[in-house]
C-alpha positions in Angstrom: 25.0 219.5 10.4 28.0 221.3 8.8 27.2 223.3 5.7 29.5 223.1 2.7 29.2 226.4 0.9 32.8 227.3 0.1 33.1 225.1 -3.1 36.7 224.4 -4.0 38.2 226.5 -6.8 41.8 225.1 -6.6 43.7 222.2 -5.3 46.4 223.1 -2.8 49.5 222.9 -5.0 47.7 224.4 -8.0 48.5 227.8 -6.4 51.8 229.6 -6.7 53.3 233.1 -6.5 51.6 233.8 -9.9 48.3 233.7 -8.0 49.1 236.4 -5.4 46.1 238.7 -5.0 43.6 236.1 -6.1 40.7 235.0 -3.9 40.5 231.2 -3.8 38.6 228.4 -2.1 40.5 225.3 -0.9 39.4 222.1 0.9 41.1 219.3 2.6 42.4 217.8 5.9 44.3 219.7 8.6 47.8 218.4 8.7 48.7 220.5 11.7 47.7 223.8 13.4 50.0 226.2 15.2 48.6 228.9 17.5 51.3 231.4 18.1 49.2 233.6 20.3 47.0 236.0 18.3 47.9 234.3 15.0 47.2 230.8 13.7 48.9 228.9 10.9 47.2 225.9 9.5 48.8 223.4 7.1 46.1 222.1 4.8 46.5 218.9 2.9 44.8 217.5 -0.1 45.9 214.8 -2.6 48.3 217.3 -4.3 50.2 218.4 -1.2 50.3 221.1 1.5 49.2 224.7 1.6 49.6 227.2 4.5 46.5 229.1 5.8 46.8 232.1 8.1 44.4 234.0 10.3 44.9 236.5 13.1 42.7 237.6 16.0 43.2 241.2 15.1 42.0 240.8 11.5 39.0 238.6 12.1 38.2 237.3 15.6 35.3 235.1 14.4 37.5 233.1 12.0 40.4 233.1 14.5 38.1 231.6 17.2 36.9 228.9 14.8 40.5 228.2 13.7 41.4 227.7 17.4 39.1 224.6 17.3 41.1 222.9 14.5 42.9 219.6 15.2 44.8 217.2 13.0 42.6 215.4 10.3 39.7 217.8 10.7 38.1 218.4 7.3 37.7 222.0 6.4 36.9 224.4 3.6 38.5 227.8 3.5 38.4 231.0 1.4 41.1 233.6 1.4 43.5 235.8 -0.6 46.8 234.4 -1.9 49.6 236.4 -0.2 53.4 236.2 -0.3 54.9 234.8 2.9 56.9 237.2 5.0 60.7 237.3 4.6 62.2 234.5 6.6 59.1 232.4 6.5 59.5 231.0 2.9 59.8 227.2 2.9 61.9 226.0 -0.1 61.1 222.4 0.7 57.4 223.0 0.1 55.9 223.4 -3.3 53.7 226.2 -2.1 56.4 227.5 0.3 56.4 231.1 -1.1 52.7 231.8 -0.4 50.0 231.4 2.1 46.2 232.1 2.2 45.0 234.9 4.4 41.6 233.6 5.5 38.3 235.5 4.9 36.0 232.5 5.6 36.3 229.1 7.2 34.0 226.0 7.5 34.6 223.0 9.7 33.0 220.2 7.6 34.0 217.2 9.8 35.8 216.7 13.1 38.2 213.8 13.6 39.4 211.8 16.5 43.2 211.4 17.0 44.2 208.7 14.4 46.1 205.6 15.5 49.2 206.8 13.7 50.4 210.1 12.2 49.5 210.8 8.6 53.1 211.4 7.4 55.3 210.3 4.5 57.1 206.9 4.8 55.6 206.0 8.1 57.4 203.4 10.1 54.2 202.2 11.7 53.8 198.4 11.6 52.1 197.2 8.4 49.3 195.4 10.2 48.2 198.6 11.9 48.4 200.6 8.6 46.4 198.0 6.6 43.8 197.7 9.4 43.2 201.4 9.0 44.0 201.5 5.3 41.7 204.5 4.7 44.0 206.5 6.9 47.1 204.9 5.4 46.0 206.0 2.0 45.9 209.6 3.1 49.7 209.6 3.4 51.3 211.7 0.7 53.7 209.0 -0.5 50.9 206.5 -1.0 48.7 209.1 -2.7 51.5 209.7 -5.2 51.7 206.0 -5.9 47.9 205.8 -6.5 48.0 208.8 -8.8 50.9 207.2 -10.7 48.9 204.1 -11.0 46.0 206.1 -12.6 48.6 207.6 -15.0 50.0 204.2 -15.9 46.4 203.0 -16.7 45.8 206.1 -18.8 49.0 205.7 -20.8 48.2 202.1 -21.3 44.8 202.8 -22.7 46.1 205.6 -25.0 49.2 203.7 -26.3 47.3 200.6 -27.3 44.4 202.5 -28.7 46.8 204.4 -30.9 48.3 201.1 -32.0 45.0 199.7 -33.2 44.0 197.6 -30.1 40.4 197.2 -29.1 39.6 197.1 -25.4 37.1 194.2 -24.9 36.0 193.0 -21.5 36.0 189.3 -20.7 33.9 187.4 -18.1 34.7 187.3 -14.4 32.4 184.4 -13.8 33.9 181.7 -16.0 34.5 177.9 -16.3 36.9 176.1 -14.0 40.0 174.9 -15.9 42.9 172.6 -14.9 46.6 173.6 -14.8 48.0 176.7 -13.1 47.0 177.6 -9.6 43.8 176.6 -7.8 40.7 178.4 -8.9 38.5 180.6 -6.7 35.1 179.0 -7.1 31.7 180.7 -7.0 28.6 178.6 -6.4 25.6 179.1 -8.7 22.3 179.6 -6.9 20.4 179.0 -10.1 22.3 175.9 -11.1 22.8 174.3 -7.7 25.8 172.0 -7.5 27.6 173.9 -10.3 30.3 176.5 -9.9 31.9 179.4 -11.7 35.6 180.1 -11.4 37.1 183.5 -11.1 39.6 183.9 -14.0 43.3 183.3 -13.4 43.7 185.2 -16.6 41.6 186.0 -19.7 43.8 183.5 -21.7 41.1 181.4 -23.4 38.7 184.3 -24.0 41.4 186.4 -25.7 42.3 183.5 -27.9 38.6 183.2 -28.8 38.6 186.9 -29.7 41.4 186.2 -32.2 39.3 183.4 -33.7 36.4 185.9 -33.8 38.5 188.3 -35.9 39.3 191.0 -33.4 43.0 190.9 -34.3 44.3 193.3 -31.7 42.8 193.1 -28.2 43.8 194.6 -24.8 42.3 194.8 -21.4 43.3 195.9 -17.9 41.9 192.8 -16.4 41.3 191.6 -12.9 42.6 188.1 -12.2 42.4 185.7 -9.3 44.6 182.8 -8.1 44.0 180.7 -5.0 47.6 180.0 -4.1 49.9 180.4 -1.1 51.1 184.0 -1.1 54.8 184.7 -1.8 56.7 187.9 -2.5 55.0 190.1 -5.1 51.9 187.8 -5.1 48.3 188.6 -4.3 45.2 186.4 -4.5 43.6 189.1 -6.7 45.7 191.2 -9.0 45.6 193.2 -12.2 47.0 192.4 -15.6 47.6 194.6 -18.7 46.5 191.9 -21.1 46.9 191.9 -24.9 46.7 189.6 -27.9 47.5 190.0 -31.6 46.8 188.0 -34.7 49.1 187.3 -37.7 52.3 188.0 -35.8 55.5 186.4 -34.9 57.6 186.8 -31.7 59.4 189.9 -33.0 56.1 191.6 -33.8 54.8 191.1 -30.2 58.1 192.3 -28.7 58.3 195.4 -30.9 54.8 196.6 -29.9 55.6 196.0 -26.2 59.0 197.7 -26.3 57.2 200.8 -27.7 54.8 200.6 -24.8 57.5 200.2 -22.2 59.6 203.1 -23.7 56.6 205.5 -23.4 55.6 204.2 -20.0 59.0 204.8 -18.4 59.5 208.1 -20.1 56.1 209.6 -19.1 56.0 208.2 -15.5 59.6 208.5 -14.2 61.5 210.3 -17.0 63.7 207.4 -17.9 64.5 207.1 -21.7 64.8 203.4 -22.5 67.2 202.5 -25.4 65.5 200.2 -27.9 65.7 197.4 -28.8 66.0 195.9 -25.4 68.5 193.1 -25.0 67.4 189.5 -25.3 68.8 186.4 -23.5 67.9 182.8 -24.0 66.6 180.9 -21.0 69.5 178.5 -20.9 72.0 181.3 -20.9 70.2 183.1 -18.1 70.2 180.0 -15.9 73.9 179.2 -16.6 75.0 182.8 -15.9 72.6 183.9 -13.2 70.8 180.8 -11.8 67.5 182.4 -12.6 65.1 183.0 -15.5 64.6 186.6 -14.2 68.1 187.8 -13.7 69.0 191.1 -12.1 71.7 192.7 -14.3 72.5 195.6 -12.0 75.4 193.8 -10.6 77.8 190.9 -11.4 78.4 187.8 -9.3 77.7 185.5 -12.2 77.7 181.7 -11.9 80.6 179.6 -13.2 80.5 175.8 -13.7 83.4 174.1 -11.8 82.1 170.5 -12.5 84.9 169.6 -15.0 87.6 170.8 -12.6 86.4 169.0 -9.5 85.3 165.7 -11.2 87.2 163.0 -9.4 88.8 165.4 -6.9 89.6 164.5 -3.3 86.6 166.4 -1.9 83.9 163.7 -1.8 81.0 166.2 -1.8 82.2 167.7 -5.2 83.3 164.5 -6.8 80.3 162.4 -5.9 77.9 165.2 -7.1 79.5 165.2 -10.5 79.6 161.4 -10.7 75.9 161.4 -10.0 75.2 163.7 -12.9 74.8 166.9 -10.9 76.9 170.0 -11.0 79.2 172.2 -8.9 78.9 175.9 -9.5 80.1 179.0 -7.9 79.9 182.8 -7.7 82.6 185.3 -7.0 81.6 188.2 -4.8 84.3 190.3 -6.2 85.9 193.0 -4.1 83.9 192.5 -1.0 85.9 190.2 1.2 86.4 193.0 3.7 82.6 193.4 4.0 81.9 189.7 4.6 83.3 188.5 8.0 83.4 184.8 8.8 80.2 185.1 11.0 78.2 186.4 8.0 79.7 183.8 5.7 78.6 181.0 8.1 75.1 182.5 8.2 74.8 182.4 4.4 75.0 178.6 4.6 71.7 178.7 6.4 70.3 181.0 3.8 71.0 178.6 0.9 69.5 175.7 2.8 66.1 177.4 2.3 66.6 176.6 -1.3 67.3 172.9 -0.5 71.1 173.2 -0.8 72.9 170.9 1.6 75.7 173.3 2.3 77.8 176.2 1.1 81.5 175.9 0.4 83.6 179.0 0.3 87.1 180.5 -0.2 88.1 183.9 0.9 91.1 185.9 -0.4 92.2 188.7 1.8 95.6 190.4 2.4 97.4 188.0 0.1 96.2 184.9 1.9 93.4 182.4 1.3 91.1 180.8 3.9 88.7 178.1 2.7 86.2 175.5 3.8 87.3 173.0 1.1 90.8 173.9 -0.2 92.5 171.3 2.0 90.7 168.5 0.1 92.0 169.6 -3.3 95.4 169.6 -5.0 97.2 172.9 -5.5 96.5 172.6 -9.3 92.8 172.0 -8.7 92.5 175.0 -6.5 94.5 177.1 -8.9 92.2 176.1 -11.7 89.1 177.1 -9.6 90.6 180.5 -8.8 91.4 181.1 -12.5 88.0 180.0 -13.6 86.4 182.4 -11.0 88.8 185.2 -12.0 89.6 185.5 -8.3 91.8 188.3 -6.9 92.6 189.6 -3.5 89.5 190.8 -1.5 87.2 188.3 -3.3 85.0 185.6 -1.8 84.0 182.5 -3.7 80.8 180.6 -2.8 80.2 177.1 -4.1 77.1 174.9 -4.2 77.1 171.3 -5.3 74.0 169.2 -5.8 72.8 166.3 -7.9 69.9 168.5 -9.1 70.8 171.5 -11.2 67.6 173.2 -10.1 68.9 173.3 -6.5 72.2 174.7 -7.6 70.6 177.4 -9.7 68.0 178.3 -7.2 70.5 178.6 -4.3 73.2 180.6 -6.1 70.7 182.7 -8.0 69.1 183.7 -4.7 72.4 184.1 -3.0 73.8 186.5 -5.5 70.7 188.7 -5.1 70.8 188.5 -1.3 74.4 189.5 -1.2 73.8 192.4 -3.7 71.1 193.7 -1.3 73.2 193.3 1.8 76.2 195.1 0.1 74.0 198.0 -1.1 74.5 197.3 -4.8 70.8 197.7 -5.8 70.1 201.2 -6.9 66.4 202.1 -7.2 67.0 204.5 -10.1 69.1 202.0 -12.1 66.8 200.1 -14.5 68.0 197.0 -16.4 65.4 195.5 -18.7 65.8 192.4 -20.9 63.7 189.8 -22.7 64.2 186.1 -21.7 63.3 183.9 -24.7 63.5 180.2 -25.8 62.0 178.7 -22.6 61.5 175.0 -22.3 57.9 174.1 -23.3 57.6 171.7 -20.3 59.0 171.3 -16.8 58.9 168.3 -14.6 56.6 168.5 -11.5 58.1 166.2 -8.8 55.0 166.3 -6.6 52.7 165.2 -9.5 55.4 163.0 -11.1 54.6 164.3 -14.6 55.4 167.0 -17.1 53.5 170.2 -16.9 53.4 173.3 -19.2 56.1 175.8 -18.1 53.8 178.6 -19.0 50.4 177.3 -20.0 49.2 174.5 -22.3 48.4 176.8 -25.2 52.0 177.9 -25.7 53.3 177.1 -29.2 56.4 175.0 -29.5 59.4 176.0 -31.7 58.9 174.9 -35.3 62.2 173.0 -35.3 61.1 171.0 -32.2 57.7 169.8 -33.4 58.9 166.3 -34.0 60.2 166.0 -30.4 56.7 166.5 -29.0 56.0 162.8 -29.3 59.5 161.4 -28.8 61.4 163.7 -26.3 59.1 166.5 -25.1 61.6 167.8 -22.4 63.8 169.0 -25.3 61.1 171.1 -26.9 61.5 174.8 -26.6 58.6 177.3 -26.6 57.8 180.5 -28.5 57.7 182.2 -25.2 59.2 185.4 -23.8 59.3 187.2 -20.5 60.1 190.9 -19.8 62.4 191.1 -16.7 63.1 194.4 -14.9 65.7 194.5 -12.2 65.2 190.8 -11.4 61.4 191.0 -11.4 59.3 189.2 -14.0 57.1 192.1 -15.0 55.3 190.3 -17.8 55.4 187.4 -20.1 53.7 185.8 -23.1 54.0 183.5 -26.0 52.8 182.7 -29.5 49.8 180.3 -29.2 49.1 177.0 -30.7 46.6 177.4 -33.6 46.6 173.9 -34.8 44.2 171.4 -33.4 46.7 168.6 -34.0 49.5 170.3 -32.1 47.1 171.3 -29.3 46.1 167.7 -28.9 49.7 166.6 -28.7 50.3 169.2 -26.1 47.5 167.9 -24.0 48.7 164.4 -24.3 52.2 165.4 -23.2 50.9 166.9 -19.9 48.5 164.0 -19.2 45.2 165.6 -20.3 43.1 163.0 -21.9 40.8 163.7 -24.9 37.8 163.4 -22.6 39.2 165.8 -20.1 40.2 168.2 -22.9 36.7 168.2 -24.2 35.2 168.7 -20.8 37.5 171.6 -19.8 38.4 173.2 -23.2 35.7 171.9 -25.5 34.5 175.3 -26.5 38.1 176.3 -27.5 38.7 173.1 -29.5 35.3 173.6 -31.2 36.2 177.1 -32.2 39.4 175.9 -33.7 37.5 174.0 -36.3 36.4 177.2 -37.9 39.6 179.0 -38.9 42.2 180.2 -36.5 44.8 182.9 -37.3 48.3 182.6 -36.0 48.2 184.7 -32.8 50.2 185.5 -29.7 50.3 188.1 -26.9 51.4 188.7 -23.4 50.3 190.1 -20.0 52.0 192.4 -17.6 51.5 192.3 -13.8 50.3 195.9 -13.4 51.0 195.7 -9.6 54.6 194.6 -10.2 55.1 197.2 -12.8 53.8 199.8 -10.4 56.1 198.5 -7.6 59.1 199.0 -9.9 58.1 202.4 -11.3 57.3 203.8 -7.8 60.4 202.3 -6.2 58.4 200.4 -3.5 59.5 197.2 -2.0 56.1 195.5 -1.8 53.2 195.2 -4.2 50.9 195.8 -1.2 52.1 199.4 -1.3 50.7 199.9 -4.8 47.3 198.3 -4.3 44.6 200.4 -2.7 43.2 197.6 -0.5 45.6 194.6 -0.5 45.5 191.2 1.1 48.2 190.0 3.6 50.1 186.7 3.8 47.0 184.9 5.0 44.9 186.1 2.0 42.9 188.3 4.4 42.0 192.0 4.1 42.6 193.4 7.5 40.5 196.5 7.1 37.1 194.8 6.4 37.9 191.4 8.0 37.5 189.5 4.7 37.0 186.6 4.3 34.3 186.0 6.8 31.5 183.6 7.6 28.0 183.9 6.1 24.6 183.3 7.4 23.2 179.7 7.2 20.3 181.0 5.1 22.7 182.0 2.3 24.4 178.6 2.4 21.0 176.9 2.2 20.0 179.0 -0.7 23.1 177.8 -2.6 22.7 174.2 -1.5 26.1 174.3 0.3 26.9 172.6 3.6 30.1 173.3 5.6 31.6 170.0 6.9 34.2 170.1 9.6 37.4 168.4 8.6 39.1 166.0 11.0 42.5 167.2 12.3 
């Protein structure tokens, strides 16, 4: 068994030219070893970076012979003297490129087989192989920097909210199932057979109860779980920076969180945010960008053409407007030469994934216009469209028409982002943050044929809209707000309902009966009988924040052990079957479902 006697005194990149002459102990993994015949150079890697070790047969044959055995990913401990590299051997691309360690002792602590992929930065190995061997993937320097940054983000979070009077209080993981939102992950109770806990989708009700209990500033870095089909930037288990405050209004919550974001961006990536951050109402965001999480790093804003094409000779446009729908367009300004006809035709298939029936277009190039719809319009109608779109030579206009505004918004909102990516307009170091406010309180769920809460059923309505709760709930706006960063919803929250009467009206509007409300939320409603302060808060998706700050494309890259699209963890093979004895103990039987 290998002995470990050379206890580490320094991490690799702790050392510099200032340490020349010092005797140090370092530990880590062998990145590579080069035997130049009588002299061996070893690149040692730990979580901080690389350091070169050196030994020669002439100076110490015993150490040299041991170093000859070294292969990639061997774990070693070494002692030596910090020395300057010889002229010509300095590596300016390496933090420790001016120095090397002249070995006086060496221990091989663990040998290693050849890994299934090389441990290098920004590996192009397929994700499936990397995640199956995640313990190796996590050795890569770029991922280690991400994990170290994640630790720093958590440390800043704890410190900032502590300094602003927040108390960190843990809430239960085993909780009561609740309706609304995504499906719960259920946990059977062995003690209470036939009963189930639910893993929390968020600590929402618990943090409201903490406000009732008088803990007026709460925060928690909380684990949350949602059993839903995975989409971009979604995981079945994820982490929230969760907070709640009493005796506040919207401006109070936003102010505290802007201070947090300013400190977070400054201390992690050196970006100095200018406060206050801009705010935009939900209706404006949809009209201009087709999305409630608009990316402001580029233009291509939506324009409404419905008034121009109402009654025009193009039946698709005219019939859409007559049916109460809308016709809207974006101008991909200055990029006609980058969008050949073949690519334009392909974009019609792209918008169909958002339920658009087609994509009309007009291209202005070299003083001429080609179009899929211009021949159906009068010269005056086409001129009005070009003027509305501020069209010039080398522009391309894309138009979507549909009887459902949601389809138009979804299609053009996604199209503008897709084109910005294809055209290279998305700069990773360009950060555009804004608050989206004044959301609708409700949205219509076509599958369930009823209203549902756009955020959650505890979101407070605008005071001026209270009377509409009973008469016209779809016109009610919410005291809700989202923080959007470069087109990603990084967090969101609201002021909460603190009136039992209004809470009951909210439940009625979304079809929750008094009996169901008592069954699912009885403990909250009971607590509300004993004095409730006005309160509100928000939660950040920590994984999404990390993805933005670290410049990664996927949240899987910022989670140590993520799940893939099938909600499986490839490394451990989770989820997996269990022994029948465990099922019997829980009183559970697995029944095969007919195809």
